[in-house]
Residue, then its C-alpha position, 0 to 999 in steps of 0.5 A: m850710419r857706419f864709421v871708418d877706423i880713425t887711424n887708417d892713413i887715408a881715414f886720419r888725413k881725410i878727416f884732419g887734413n882736409d882744406n875744405k873741412k878745417k873746422t874739424l881740425i881747428s877744433f882739435l887744435n884748440a881742444i888739446i893746445s892750451l892757448p890763452d883765450n885770445e890766442t885760440v886757433k881761429d883758422v888754419e892753413i893746411t900746408n899738406p892738404y889731403q889729396l887722395g892720388k897722392l895717398s894711394g901709394g903712401k906710407s901706412t905707419i906714419v901719418d901727418v898733418k901740418a898746419k899754420d895758423s893766422k898767427g904763424n904758429i905751426f902744428i904737425v898731427e901724427m897718427q903713430i900705430a907702433e912704436f920704433h926704434f929712435f922714434q923719440k929723436r925722429i919727432l924731436y928732429y922732425t919738430s926742429q926742422s919745422y922750427v928752424g925752416q922758418i927763416d932763412k940766413g939774415i933773417g932776425y929770429e924774432k920771425l920764428k913762431p911757436v910749433y906744437f907737435i901732436g902725437i896720437l899713439e897706439f902705444e904708451i911711451g910714458q909712465g904716467t897713468n894720464y892718457i894725455s901728456k905734454h912736454k916742454v923745456l923746463d927749468v928742472e928746479t923751478k919748473e919755469q919755461v925760459i925756452q919756449d916755442v916747442e911743445f910736445n903733446f901725446i895722446e896714449l890711446p892704450k891708456f884712455n879707457k873712459t866710457i861715453e858717460e865719463l867724457e868730461t872734456n873736449i879732448d876726452q870726446w875727441t879721443y873717444f872719437i878716434k879710438n872707437a868711431e869704427n865700433l859706433d853706429v851713431i853720433p854720441e848724444n853728448v856731442a856738442d862741439e861743431g868740429l867734432k860733429e863734422a869729424y863724425l859726419e866725415a868719418d861716416k862711410h856713406n859719405w865716401t866715394k867709391l874711390e876713397m873706399e878702395d884707397y881705405e880698404r887697400v890701405s887696411i889690408k896692407e897694415r894687416d899684411d904687413i903685420g902678418r909678415m913680421e909675426f911669421a918672420v919671427e915665428k920662423a926665426e924662433i922655430r930655427g933657433e935664430l931669434r934671441g931673447e932680447i928681440k922677441g918683443e920687436i914686432k909689438g913695438k918694443r925698443v932693442g938696444k943692441m944693434e946687431a939685434i935690430i940688424e937680424v930683426a931687419k933681415l928677417m922682415k926683408q927676407n919675408g917681404v916686408l916693405s922697406e917702409i915698414i922695416i924703416a919704421s920698425t927698426g929705425l934704420s935707413n934705407a940705404e942701411i936696409e939695401k945693404l942687408 
């Protein structure tokens, strides 16, 4: 066996967004979302199923799968490879849209169902040492959850360093799969969950078509090229003395505080041929703002 890189756009959606392999997504959702035993996810409708043709020329830095279970609960799963400006605001906006978009004007609020966001991140966003964190609207003093229905879950891959022998929970095993699958050549012996087993089989390159592998490799090359262009842009600017100290960390996903610094980075990236979608993801600027540069 030889497994693909799960963080790759094509691989992520093929494994988690495949309408013919829903057992994988159901298992993953039940592993990370703390639902009562009588409310666990039994079935899902994937609202944006994996379709190779639509992915071929798609984005490479933000990938997502949206699904709805039999009770109407909505799940958003994203793989994010680099932090960008206003990342937290974007996911709050995106998740809120999925919540309010459930009903039209004149329909009662009782029809609204919970929305769960799951972000798998290749960077750190919180100060805690645990690789998984859950965020809800809580009373600051009592920790009571009066306002419900929206929940954010983050898996911070850089904080996950467990070995196979140290895996204790289903989410441990899922996170190990996401982070390490491409470096394995067999399915770990301690994998008992059927959904996770299916995910490993789906990630095996031998089970991919020639067209799927071509798209997978194309996305991998594109991501490496975009990173190379960004590094080159910053390196050239540093040599010319055009890049100030406060924005040297931009390509590593660090946030910057001054709009002029963000615009300066965007200009450099545009001058060096970086795609607009990558500039948007890295700086938080809109496509209209980038076109004006």
